[in-house]
C-alpha positions in Angstrom: -55.7 -2.4 26.0 -53.4 -5.2 24.9 -49.6 -4.6 25.1 -47.3 -6.0 22.3 -44.5 -7.3 24.4 -42.5 -8.4 21.4 -42.4 -4.9 20.0 -41.5 -3.4 23.4 -38.6 -5.7 24.0 -37.3 -5.0 20.5 -37.4 -1.2 21.2 -35.5 -1.5 24.4 -32.9 -3.7 22.7 -32.2 -1.1 20.1 -31.9 1.7 22.6 -29.3 -0.2 24.7 -27.3 -1.0 21.6 -27.3 2.6 20.6 -26.1 3.9 24.0 -23.4 1.3 24.3 -22.0 1.4 20.8 -18.7 3.3 20.3 -18.6 6.1 17.8 -16.1 5.9 15.0 -13.1 8.1 15.8 -10.5 9.8 13.7 -6.8 9.9 14.4 -5.7 11.0 18.0 -5.4 14.7 18.5 -2.7 16.1 20.9 -3.9 17.6 24.3 -2.4 21.0 23.4 -4.6 21.2 20.3 -7.7 20.4 22.3 -6.8 23.1 24.8 -6.2 25.6 22.1 -9.5 24.7 20.4 -11.4 25.1 23.7 -9.7 28.5 24.3 -10.7 29.7 20.8 -14.3 28.9 21.6 -14.4 31.6 24.3 -13.7 35.2 23.6 -12.5 35.7 27.2 -9.4 33.9 28.3 -10.6 34.0 31.9 -12.7 30.9 32.8 -16.3 31.4 33.8 -17.6 30.0 37.1 -19.1 27.1 35.2 -15.8 26.4 33.5 -14.1 26.4 36.9 -16.0 23.3 37.9 -14.1 21.4 35.2 -10.7 22.7 36.3 -9.4 19.4 37.5 -10.4 17.7 34.3 -8.4 20.3 32.4 -5.3 20.1 34.6 -3.0 17.1 34.9 -2.2 15.6 38.2 0.9 17.7 39.2 -0.9 20.9 38.0 -3.9 20.1 40.1 -1.7 19.6 43.2 -0.1 22.9 42.6 -3.4 24.6 42.1 -4.9 23.1 45.3 -1.8 24.3 47.3 -2.0 27.8 45.8 -5.7 28.1 46.8 -4.9 26.9 50.3 -2.1 29.4 50.7 -4.3 32.2 49.3 -7.1 31.6 51.8 -4.6 31.0 54.7 -2.8 34.3 53.9 -6.1 36.2 53.6 -7.2 34.7 57.0 -3.9 35.7 58.6 -4.1 39.2 57.3 -7.7 39.7 58.4 -6.9 38.2 61.8 -3.9 40.5 62.3 -6.0 43.5 61.2 -8.7 42.6 63.6 -6.2 42.0 66.4 -4.7 45.5 65.9 -8.1 47.3 65.8 -10.2 45.2 68.2 -8.6 46.4 71.3 -9.2 45.1 74.9 -9.8 47.8 77.4 -10.4 47.9 81.1 -14.1 47.6 81.9 -16.1 48.7 84.9 -17.1 45.6 87.0 -15.6 42.8 88.8 -14.7 42.4 92.5 -11.5 41.9 94.4 -10.9 40.7 98.0 -7.6 41.8 99.7 -6.1 40.3 102.8 -4.6 43.1 104.7 -2.8 43.3 108.0 -4.2 45.0 111.1 -7.5 46.1 112.5 -9.2 49.4 111.4 -10.2 51.8 114.2 -10.6 55.3 112.8 -11.3 55.5 109.1 -11.6 59.2 109.5 -9.3 61.8 107.8 -9.3 64.0 110.9 -8.4 61.2 113.4 -6.5 58.5 111.4 -3.0 57.8 112.6 -2.2 54.1 112.2 -0.7 52.9 108.9 -3.9 50.9 108.2 -6.3 53.7 108.9 -4.2 56.1 106.8 -4.3 53.6 103.9 -8.1 53.0 104.1 -9.3 56.6 104.6 -8.6 57.7 100.9 -10.8 54.9 99.7 -13.8 56.6 101.3 -12.9 60.3 101.4 -11.6 62.7 98.7 -9.3 65.7 99.3 -9.0 68.9 97.4 -5.9 67.3 95.8 -4.7 63.8 95.6 -1.3 62.2 95.2 -0.9 60.2 92.1 1.4 57.3 91.4 4.1 59.6 90.0 4.3 61.6 93.2 2.4 64.6 91.7 -0.4 66.4 93.4 -3.4 66.6 91.1 -6.9 68.0 91.4 -9.5 65.8 93.1 -12.4 67.8 94.6 -10.7 71.0 93.4 -11.3 72.2 89.9 -8.7 75.0 90.2 -6.3 76.2 92.8 -4.6 79.6 92.6 -1.6 80.7 94.8 -0.8 84.3 95.6 2.5 85.8 94.7 3.7 85.7 98.3 2.7 82.0 98.6 0.6 82.7 101.6 -3.0 82.6 100.1 -4.6 79.6 98.4 -7.9 80.1 96.5 -9.7 76.9 95.7 -12.7 76.4 93.4 -14.6 73.2 93.8 -15.7 71.0 90.8 -19.4 71.3 90.0 -21.9 68.6 90.9 -20.0 67.1 93.8 -22.2 65.0 96.2 -21.8 62.9 99.2 -22.4 59.1 99.2 -25.8 59.8 100.9 -26.9 62.1 98.1 -26.3 65.4 99.9 -24.4 68.2 98.1 -20.7 68.7 98.9 -19.9 72.4 99.4 -17.2 74.7 100.7 -18.8 74.6 104.1 -17.7 70.9 104.3 -14.1 72.0 103.7 -14.3 74.7 106.3 -15.9 72.3 108.9 -13.2 69.7 108.4 -10.3 72.2 108.9 -12.0 73.9 111.9 -12.5 70.5 113.4 -8.8 69.7 113.1 -8.1 73.1 114.7 -10.2 72.3 117.7 -7.6 71.1 120.4 -10.3 69.1 122.1 -10.5 66.8 119.1 -6.8 65.7 119.4 -6.3 65.4 115.6 -2.7 64.3 114.6 -3.0 67.0 111.9 -3.4 69.8 114.4 0.1 71.3 114.0 -0.3 71.4 110.2 -3.6 73.4 110.2 -3.4 75.3 113.5 -2.6 78.7 112.1 -4.6 78.4 108.8 -7.4 80.9 108.4 -10.3 79.8 106.1 -13.0 81.8 104.3 -15.8 80.5 102.2 -17.3 83.4 100.1 -19.7 81.0 98.4 -20.6 77.3 98.1 -17.8 76.6 95.6 -14.9 78.8 96.8 -12.5 78.4 99.7 -9.7 80.8 100.6 -6.9 79.5 102.8 -4.6 82.0 104.4 -1.2 81.0 105.9 0.9 83.0 108.4 4.0 82.4 106.3 5.0 80.8 103.0 5.2 77.1 103.2 6.5 75.3 100.2 5.1 71.9 101.5 1.6 73.1 102.2 0.3 71.7 98.9 0.5 68.1 100.3 -1.8 69.1 103.2 -4.6 69.7 100.6 -4.9 65.9 100.2 -6.7 66.0 103.5 -10.0 64.0 103.2 -13.1 66.2 103.6 -15.8 65.2 106.2 -19.5 65.7 105.5 -20.5 68.6 107.8 -24.2 67.6 107.8 -23.3 64.3 109.6 -20.4 65.3 111.9 -21.9 68.6 113.2 -24.4 66.5 115.1 -21.6 64.5 116.9 -20.1 66.1 120.0 -16.2 66.4 120.0 -16.0 64.0 123.0 -17.8 61.3 121.0 -15.9 61.8 117.7 -13.5 58.9 118.5 -16.3 56.5 119.4 -19.0 57.1 116.8 -19.9 54.3 114.4 -19.2 56.6 111.5 -15.5 55.8 112.0 -16.1 52.3 110.9 -19.2 52.9 108.8 -18.0 56.1 107.0 -19.8 58.3 104.5 -17.6 60.2 102.2 -17.3 61.2 98.6 -14.4 59.0 97.6 -14.1 56.1 95.0 -15.8 53.6 97.3 -18.8 53.7 99.6 -19.3 51.6 102.7 -21.6 48.6 102.4 -21.0 46.1 105.2 -18.7 45.4 108.1 -18.2 42.2 110.1 -16.7 41.9 113.6 -15.7 39.2 116.0 -18.5 38.6 118.6 -16.4 38.8 121.7 -13.6 41.3 121.0 -15.4 43.4 118.5 -12.4 43.5 116.2 -13.3 44.0 112.5 -12.8 40.9 110.4 -13.9 42.2 107.0 -15.3 45.3 105.3 -17.1 45.4 102.0 -17.0 48.6 99.8 -18.9 49.3 96.6 -18.0 51.6 93.7 -19.3 55.2 94.1 -20.2 56.4 90.6 -20.4 60.2 91.3 -17.0 60.5 92.9 -14.5 63.0 91.5 -12.0 60.3 90.7 -13.9 57.0 89.9 -12.5 53.5 90.0 -13.3 50.6 87.8 -13.8 47.8 90.4 -17.4 47.3 91.2 -16.7 46.1 94.7 -13.7 45.8 97.1 -13.7 43.5 100.1 -11.0 43.8 102.8 -10.3 40.9 105.1 -8.2 41.9 108.1 -5.6 39.5 109.5 -2.8 39.8 112.1 0.0 38.2 110.2 1.2 37.0 106.8 0.6 33.3 107.5 -3.1 34.0 108.1 -3.3 36.1 104.9 -1.7 33.4 102.8 -4.1 30.8 104.3 -7.1 33.0 103.1 -5.7 33.1 99.6 -4.9 29.4 99.5 -8.5 28.6 100.6 -10.0 31.0 98.1 -11.4 33.4 100.7 -9.2 36.2 99.4 -7.8 37.1 96.0 -4.5 38.8 96.9 -2.2 40.5 99.4 1.0 42.5 99.7 4.0 41.0 101.5 7.0 43.0 102.7 8.7 40.6 105.0 10.6 38.0 103.0 10.1 35.2 105.5 6.9 34.1 103.7 8.0 34.7 100.1 8.7 31.0 99.5 5.3 29.9 100.9 3.5 32.6 98.7 5.2 31.3 95.6 3.6 27.9 96.1 0.0 29.1 96.1 -1.9 27.3 93.4 -2.9 29.7 90.6 -1.2 32.6 92.3 0.5 35.3 90.2 3.6 36.9 91.8 5.0 40.3 91.1 7.7 42.4 92.9 7.8 46.1 93.3 10.8 47.9 94.7 10.0 49.8 97.9 11.0 53.4 98.7 13.3 52.0 101.5 17.0 51.6 102.0 18.5 49.2 104.5 21.8 50.7 105.8 24.4 50.5 108.5 24.4 53.9 110.1 27.4 55.2 112.1 26.9 57.3 115.2 29.3 60.3 114.9 29.1 60.8 118.6 31.3 57.7 118.9 34.8 59.1 118.3 36.0 55.8 116.9 33.4 55.7 114.2 33.7 59.4 113.6 37.1 58.5 112.0 36.7 58.4 108.2 39.5 55.9 107.7 37.7 53.5 110.0 34.3 53.9 108.2 36.0 53.4 104.8 37.6 50.2 106.0 34.4 48.9 107.5 32.6 49.5 104.2 35.3 47.8 102.1 35.2 44.7 104.4 31.5 44.0 103.7 30.3 41.6 101.0 27.0 43.1 100.0 26.4 40.4 97.3 26.5 37.8 100.1 24.0 39.7 102.2 21.5 40.1 99.3 21.9 36.4 98.2 21.5 34.9 101.6 19.1 37.4 103.2 17.0 39.2 100.6 17.3 37.8 97.1 14.4 40.0 95.9 16.3 43.2 96.8 17.9 45.7 94.4 21.5 46.9 94.6 22.0 50.5 95.7 25.0 52.8 95.9 23.5 55.5 98.0 20.3 57.1 99.2 19.0 58.1 95.7 17.0 55.2 94.3 15.9 54.4 90.8 12.6 56.2 90.3 13.7 59.2 92.3 14.9 62.4 90.5 18.6 61.7 89.7 18.3 58.0 90.6 19.6 55.2 88.4 19.3 51.4 88.5 22.3 49.5 89.8 23.1 46.0 88.7 25.8 45.0 91.2 27.5 46.0 94.4 31.1 47.0 94.9 33.1 43.9 95.6 34.4 43.0 99.0 38.1 44.2 99.4 39.4 42.8 102.7 43.0 43.5 101.8 42.2 47.1 100.9 40.3 47.5 104.2 43.3 46.3 106.1 45.6 48.7 104.3 43.3 51.6 105.0 43.6 50.9 108.7 47.3 50.3 108.7 47.9 53.5 106.7 45.9 55.3 109.4 48.2 54.0 112.2 46.3 50.9 113.3 48.1 47.7 114.2 46.9 44.2 115.0 47.3 42.8 118.5 45.8 39.3 119.0 44.0 39.6 115.7 42.3 42.9 116.7 43.4 46.3 115.5 44.6 48.8 118.1 45.7 52.4 117.9 47.0 54.6 120.8 45.6 52.0 123.2 42.2 52.2 121.6 40.8 48.9 120.4 38.7 48.7 117.3 35.7 47.6 119.2 32.0 48.7 119.0 28.5 47.3 118.9 26.1 46.8 116.0 22.4 47.3 117.2 19.6 45.7 115.2 15.9 45.1 115.6 15.3 41.5 116.5 13.8 40.6 113.1 15.1 37.6 111.2 16.0 39.6 108.1 18.0 42.2 110.0 19.7 39.8 112.4 20.8 37.6 109.6 22.3 40.5 107.7 23.9 41.7 110.9 25.6 38.4 111.5 27.2 38.4 108.0 28.4 42.0 108.6 29.8 41.2 112.0 31.6 38.2 110.7 33.2 40.3 108.0 34.3 42.9 110.4 35.7 40.4 112.9 37.7 38.9 110.0 39.0 42.4 109.3 40.2 42.8 112.8 37.4 44.6 114.6 35.7 43.3 117.7 32.0 43.6 117.1 29.1 42.8 119.4 25.6 42.4 118.0 22.8 43.8 120.1 19.3 42.5 119.3 16.5 44.8 120.5 12.8 43.9 120.6 11.1 45.7 117.7 8.3 46.9 120.0 10.7 49.1 122.0 13.3 49.7 119.3 12.0 53.2 118.4 11.8 54.4 121.9 15.0 52.8 123.3 17.3 53.2 120.3 16.0 55.6 117.6 14.7 58.3 119.8 17.7 58.4 122.1 20.3 57.7 119.4 21.7 55.1 121.9 24.0 53.0 119.6 27.4 52.8 118.1 26.3 51.4 114.7 22.8 50.5 113.8 21.3 48.3 111.0 18.0 49.9 110.1 15.8 50.9 107.2 15.1 54.5 106.0 11.5 54.5 104.8 10.9 57.5 102.5 7.8 59.7 102.7 5.5 60.3 99.7 7.7 63.3 98.6 10.8 61.0 98.4 12.8 63.7 100.1 16.3 63.1 101.5 16.0 66.1 103.8 14.5 64.4 106.9 17.3 61.7 106.8 20.4 63.7 106.2 20.0 67.4 107.2 21.8 68.3 110.4 18.7 69.8 111.9 17.1 66.4 111.9 19.7 64.8 114.1 17.4 64.9 117.2 14.1 63.2 117.7 11.7 63.3 115.9 14.2 64.0 113.1 15.4 60.9 111.1 19.1 61.7 110.8 20.4 58.8 112.8 24.1 59.6 112.4 24.3 63.1 113.9 26.5 63.8 110.9 27.0 67.4 110.0 28.3 68.8 106.7 27.7 72.4 105.7 27.8 71.7 102.0 25.3 68.8 102.4 22.9 70.9 104.4 22.9 73.6 101.7 22.2 71.0 99.0 19.4 69.5 101.0 17.8 72.9 101.8 17.7 73.7 98.0 15.7 70.5 97.4 13.0 71.8 99.6 12.1 74.8 97.4 8.5 74.5 96.2 9.3 75.8 92.7 12.2 73.4 92.2 12.2 72.0 88.6 12.7 68.2 88.2 15.9 68.6 86.2 17.4 70.8 88.9 16.2 68.4 91.7 17.9 65.5 89.9 21.2 67.3 89.8 21.0 68.2 93.5 20.2 64.6 94.4 23.2 63.4 92.4 25.5 65.8 94.3 24.0 64.8 97.6 24.6 61.1 96.8 28.3 61.8 95.7 29.0 63.7 98.9 27.4 61.1 101.2 29.3 58.3 99.4 32.6 60.2 99.9 32.0 60.8 103.6 30.5 57.4 104.4 28.2 58.3 107.3 26.4 55.1 106.4 27.0 51.9 104.4 24.2 51.3 101.9 23.2 47.7 101.7 20.1 47.1 99.6 16.6 48.2 98.6 13.9 45.6 99.5 10.8 44.8 97.4 7.2 44.1 98.2 5.7 40.9 96.9 2.3 41.3 95.4 0.2 38.1 95.2 -3.2 37.7 93.4 -5.2 34.9 92.0 -7.7 36.8 89.8 -5.3 38.6 87.4 -5.8 42.0 89.1 -4.3 44.6 86.8 -3.9 48.4 86.8 -3.9 51.1 84.1 -1.3 53.0 86.1 2.4 52.1 85.9 3.8 50.9 89.3 6.2 53.3 91.0 8.2 53.6 94.3 5.1 55.1 95.8 2.6 52.5 94.7 4.8 49.7 96.2 4.6 51.4 99.6 1.1 53.0 99.5 -0.8 50.0 98.2 -4.1 51.8 97.4 -2.5 54.8 95.8 -3.3 53.7 92.2 -6.6 52.0 93.0 -8.4 54.2 90.5 -6.6 52.1 87.8 -7.3 48.6 89.3 -9.5 46.3 87.1 -10.3 42.6 86.6 -12.7 42.9 83.7 -12.1 43.9 80.1 -14.2 44.7 77.1 -13.2 45.0 73.4 -13.7 48.2 71.3 -12.9 48.9 67.6 -10.3 51.5 67.0 -9.5 52.6 63.4 -6.2 54.2 64.6 -4.9 52.2 67.5 
């Protein structure tokens, strides 16, 4: 086939000319007319998707910019609204899992509810063992092993029904026989239980596997707290003779029914002292926790505990002594929190000293002290207080400042009472304003005592500071009440009661009324606070009256309320709000501890 190249080139030439030639145009038409004509071609005024692709040919430059900005704002606003909606409804919640390692002071010996007596053993025992009741973070006694507890009208009989399905950590069934065995073991004088006096006269009956009947000789409004006693597994301990109860391995390798079960223990080779203990979550406990595992590392002082945290061998600790606060704050990655302790640091006056039994003298000594200086220099973490009733107690309120020092007012009080200065010291009827201030030889207390003694010396009193070894302070000073004035801390019990510290019947050992102060009205108020059926509102009013009376009489000078420093490096949190009790009893709210979270969708958060 022959190709006619001349004809081919001629065809191509004509095609190119046709494509490149400009069509004849009429007169120019305004843009508005073109837009109107285009709009008339479409019955709908809303552009189709295809037409939207030509939007920027249709708009001029400024209109296109505005359109782009509007589209951006539309999508940004929609994204923000969707994000906020998801944030409100996609809620993080504590999850089961995670582990936590606590550095803790001391060495465990008897993790046994019948035998525990040391502070450490008493803290660890509830981790392994449940009671019929448990104390919660708000100071309320709530059911634990017990499903229901009924009290007779005369308050002398308690009928307890156990929850169904209770088991021990070795898989055996927990029954009323275990409760009876535990109480009868305490009642055995050969065991030497520190709880013997609380249960000695209790009669116990167990009609069936789930019911316990406890009969008291007399009504005891405080008996409820005894029901927090951890229950021992009878099937294990009945095989152990009473003489061997203190030495059996089950005191350090316990089997209970509590939130954690024993996994592992490590000891020093030579001394046999426990260095660490690992516990795992017990799923079938009556009050479960969220942590999967808890390791406890035992140390002898705060420095060793902080070294463990700094090296990553522990995740957290609780510090009460302020000496190491500055070092703790420097731990890399550490999170610091403070919780006010159920304690008051006071100067107590011994009313057996006739000089200090004089109210004018006590008022003057109180006015001469600068509490702000003591807190600033000695315990910056401390809270101000105005009496024994603390914020968090019924009737207690937070205090933002202390009464200012009034040295001139203090001098006038003494002069109005007949005291005169001789050689810069007040004297009255040949009696010199002279006494001693006794204090445990602990840096915090001795530093505070020096500030106080300086203020009193400037007033015109002759004051000697007596520093006593803390190891013998209880025996030599507290028990004998052998002091003129003493700087010491009242540490409240779990019921936050003022009765043990201020009722006149508690003026002798083992009572805690250090002042030997007696006031009939005060005793009556304190006695009313002990009623078991006392309503919170009534208790609050009683505490306020007690505080007012004590402040008027000045049996003590209230200085400050210290705090505990909590240090952790793994963002340990709790579902339970901290309280005065959790700051002191560190594991009280452990059922709420968690380190892991998970998200769940909630339509109505």
